C-alpha positions in Angstrom: 151.5 65.4 122.7 154.3 62.8 122.5 156.5 62.8 119.4 156.0 59.8 117.3 157.7 60.7 113.9 161.3 59.9 113.4 163.8 62.0 111.4 163.6 59.9 108.1 159.8 60.0 108.3 160.0 63.8 108.8 162.3 64.4 105.8 160.0 62.2 103.6 156.9 64.0 104.8 158.5 67.4 104.1 159.7 66.4 100.7 156.4 64.9 99.6 154.4 67.7 101.2 156.4 70.5 99.5 156.3 68.6 96.2 152.5 68.4 96.4 152.2 72.1 97.2 154.5 73.0 94.3 152.4 70.8 92.0 149.2 72.5 93.1 150.5 76.0 92.0 152.4 74.7 89.0 153.0 77.5 86.4 151.2 80.0 88.7 147.9 78.4 88.1 145.9 76.1 90.4 145.8 72.6 89.1 142.7 70.4 89.1 142.1 68.7 92.4 144.0 71.5 94.2 141.9 71.5 97.4 142.6 67.9 98.2 146.3 67.9 97.2 146.9 71.3 98.9 145.4 70.1 102.1 147.4 66.8 102.0 150.6 68.8 101.4 149.9 71.1 104.3 149.0 68.2 106.6 152.2 66.4 105.7 154.4 69.4 106.3 152.5 70.3 109.5 152.9 66.8 111.0 156.6 66.8 110.1 157.1 70.2 111.8 155.4 69.0 115.0 156.9 65.5 114.9 153.5 64.2 115.8 151.0 62.2 113.7 147.5 61.6 115.2 147.0 58.5 113.1 150.2 57.0 114.5 148.9 57.7 118.0 145.5 56.0 117.2 147.3 52.9 115.9 150.0 53.0 118.5 152.8 53.3 115.9 156.0 55.2 116.1 158.8 55.7 113.6 161.2 57.1 116.1 164.1 55.0 117.2 166.5 55.4 120.1 168.8 57.8 118.3 165.7 60.1 117.6 164.7 60.2 121.3 167.3 62.6 122.5 164.7 65.4 123.0 
């Protein structure tokens, strides 16, 4: 599994993913549409943690630049 998510993309995914998860459990109650939003939040945080997005691989896209390729 080759990394294809850059640092900025990672930060954006983590921010949006955590915001979606926080919205889902807002005020200690599950919000309407929680399964879809919760799953999307988990997927965004998970892909950011792995630095790999399967959709990027399918479409041969990468958001990593040369400064991100140290590892």
